N, C-alpha and C positions, 0 to 999 in steps of 0.2 A: 504596303500597300503603294499606290501611286502615288508620283507627287504630282502635286498643282500644276498646270501646261495654261500660262494665261503666255496674254499680248497687249505685251507695250510699242505705245511712239514716241518717237524719241527726234525733238528737232534740234536739227546741226541750224545756229544762229548764224554769220557772218557780215562783217559791218566792215570794211575796208581792212578786209583779209584775217579780222580777229573772229574770236572765236567765243562766246556767247554764256558763258561756267556760270552755274551754281555748286550749293550743299544742303546735303542730304540730311537730315535731322539723325539725332542717334534712336529715334524710336523707328525710324522706317526699316525695311529692307534695305540693307548694302548701304546701312545709317555709319555716318560719320566718313564720306567721303564727298570727295567731287563729281558734279553731275551735269550733264547738258535736264531743255528744259523737256519736262514729257512725261504721261502717266499710262495707266492702264484703258485698253481698248473698254468699251464699253459694247454690249451686247446689241444692242442695236445702230453701231456702230461702224464707219471703216476703218480704216487704220488711221489715211490721211483726214475724215475728218475729227476724229480720237487727237491727232497731232493740232488739228490747227485750236479746235475743242484748249486744250493744255495749255500753250502757245497762251490762247486769252489770259484762261485765270492767272497761272502761274506767272507769265512773265507781264502782262496787258497789256498786249499790242494784237492787231490781228492780222496778220496779212495769208493774202490770197494766195501768191503763188510759191506752191511748193513742188519740192525734185524726188521724184526716190532716187535714195542716195544706196543705203544697203541695207541688208535682213544679215541680221544673225541671233541664230540659234543656241543658244546657251542654259548646259548643266546645271547650276549650282548642286549645296545639298539636300536642299529641301524645299527648293522647288524650278522648274521649269518654264525660262522665258523665251520668248520670241519677240525681237527687238526689229520695228521695224522706222528704218532709220530715214531723215526730209531733209533737204538740205534745202534755205530758204537764206535772203539777202533783207539786212534790214535796211530801209532808205533811214536819212541824215532825220526824217522828218519825226520816225518813230523813237528816236532815243533818248526824251524827254520823259514819256511813257514809259520807259520799261522799267518794274518796280525793285526794288532793293531788295535783297542784296545778293543781287543777280549782277554780272562783271564781264568784263571784258581780256580775253589774253589771248596776248600772240601763239602764234600756232606751236615754236619753236616749247610755247611756257607749259603746253598741256601736259607733257610728257613728265615734267615732274608735279604734277597732280596724282592725288590717290583715287582714282577713277576704281569701280568697281571693276569686275574679270570682265565682264560682256563686252565692255567701251574697251578694250584692249586695242584690236582690230582699227577699232576705227581714232583712236588717240595716231595709230601710227600711221594711219591716213593722210590725215592730218597735218601732220607734221611733214612739211616738205622738206627734201634736201633743200640745198642754197644754189648748190651750183650742178649745170647741167653742160657736161661734154658733145659737144656733135663729128659725127664723122659715118663717112661708106664706110670706113675700114673696119669689121667687126672684132678684127684682132686690137685694137685698143679697147676691148674691154679687161681684156686680162689688166690691163694695167692701171684698171678706174682708182679713186680712191676713195675712201669712205664715205668723203662729203658728197658726191658725187654721180648722179644722176647721168646715164647712154643713152643720149637719142640717136637713132640706127635712121640712117637714109642711104639705104643702098643702090645698089643701080636697080632697073625697072627689068622684070621677067626673070628672077631669081627664083630659085624655090626656100623661099624665107626662111618654112621649117623643119628642113634639113642639115640649113648654116648655122641655128641655134640649137640643135641638137646636141652638139658636143659639151653645152655651158652648164654652171649647175644653179639650181634651182637661187643661192644665193645670189650670182649673176643675173642673173635674167629678172629676177624682183626689183632690179635698177635700167632696165633699158624700157625705151620709150622707142613707139615706132607709132608710123601713119595710122589711124583706122584701114587703110584697106590693105595694108601688110597685114594687118591686127587678125584681120576678120579668113586669111585665108593658116593660119597657125593652127595648131593641134590644138583640142579641148585641154590636154594638161599646159599646153605652154601658152596659151590663155587666160587660163586662173594662173599665172607664176608672174603675167606682167601685166602690173595694174593702171599704170599710166598708159593713154595713149592719145596722139597727135592728130590735133586738125588744120588742114591747109586753110588758107585763107576764104578760097573758092568754097570748100566744107561747110567754111562757120557759115556760110552766107546763105549753104543752099540746104545742109540738113534744119532737121527741126526737132526738138529732145524730146519724138518718141523713135528718134533713131540707134538714140545713148543708150548704153547697157548697167543696167541696175552694180554696183561695185565698181564700176570702173571712173578713175580721175581722167577726165580732159583737160586738156592741157590747148588749146585756141591758137593758133598764129593769127595774130594780129599786126596793125596798121595806123590804124584809125578810131577813134570815137565810135563811129558803127560798127566796123568789128567786133572791138571791145563790146557793147552796148548787145549786140545781138549773139555773143557767145554767152554772156551772163543770160540773158533772157532763156536759150536752152539748156542750161542747168552744166555748165563745165565749171572747173573748180580753178583753173590755174590760163596763164597766157602767157606767149611768148609776143612782144612788144617790139617794133622794129622796122629799121636800123635806127640805132641811137648817134654810129657814127658813120662815115665814111668804110668801106671794107676792100678787102685786095678783091675778093670774088666780085665784087660791085663798085667800080672805083668809080665812076661814072655817077651814081645813086647819092643822091642827099643825104646825111643822115639828118635825125628832124632834132637832134640835140636835146641835150638834159632838160632846159628850159619847157619843151611840149611834152618830151616824155612824163616832165614832172608831175605835168598838168593830168593828164593822161590819166597816170596811176593813181594821182591821188582820190582821182572821182571815182576810182572800180575800184569792187570789191571782189575782184578777180584776186590771187595771189599772181604778180605779176613778175615775170623775169625779163629782164633786161638782152637785148642782142644787136649783137652789129657792130664789132671794128671795137672789142672789150675786150680786157684780159684777167685774169681771174685775182687781181690785185686790185681790181675795179669795183669788188663787190659792195664794200665800204661808204663806195659814191654811190652808186647805184641803191642802196638803201638809203642814204639819206635824199635821195630824190623819189621814196616811196617806193621803191621796189620790193617786191620779194626774196628776190636772188638774182643771178643771172649765169647766160648764155653763151658758152661761142665753141666756135672750130678751131682756130690754130695757136689761143694760148689761151687755154682752160686747163 
């Protein structure tokens, strides 16, 4: 006998890089576990319409802007679920209207919560690492530490797919490249590399329709306008720079921690502080509302 095959819409709701999580009752399918808001797609609904309805009914807020985040098909022993994930940012004005017992959790806290198995990859995707090493030297990928991503900025006109071919899937899963490079890679390499960078001019020029499902986009931003545009187009994270003066750009004055703190606090993106920082600056960055840090020489 064929298993029931249903479609479910799920909302990843984010406020200041925290994620809204609830609890499934014991009598529900996959009960006594944590959950994101969502529910079954009715016959007359699109997944997006169902997501908006479920958030209004369960959470108590009506959000207009949702971004396609991911799609997962998962087979349990008793049922097959087609999960349509949507991302939305929650403005401070909505916070007072959120029903109990929904609660906000930091991204790194999600991995310690017992979610249904179908959500495993989503939890992993949301739990970004805290440090990003930047280099044009791909061989440094071999020395990458467990808590780091590697943002590869190679010279132009390289055969990027060939240079990456010798590296294991485990290492490639922690490589970040610009969208122009990512578009040249093989389909297999693209599936392994789940974080794609957008340069500042790309953040200001590209649209939501240019971003692909299942990819985490990290935008290079220098001011409020670029941060706001990155959020409007559906990016999940951002480099915010420069914080301090750097050896590579000694003539460029950094914004300093005070300005950075004001910009980062007002953004719902996961903000990585960049510019003149050392690995030991992570705690300072977090105190100023950063999610993590990135750097070239001292990471």
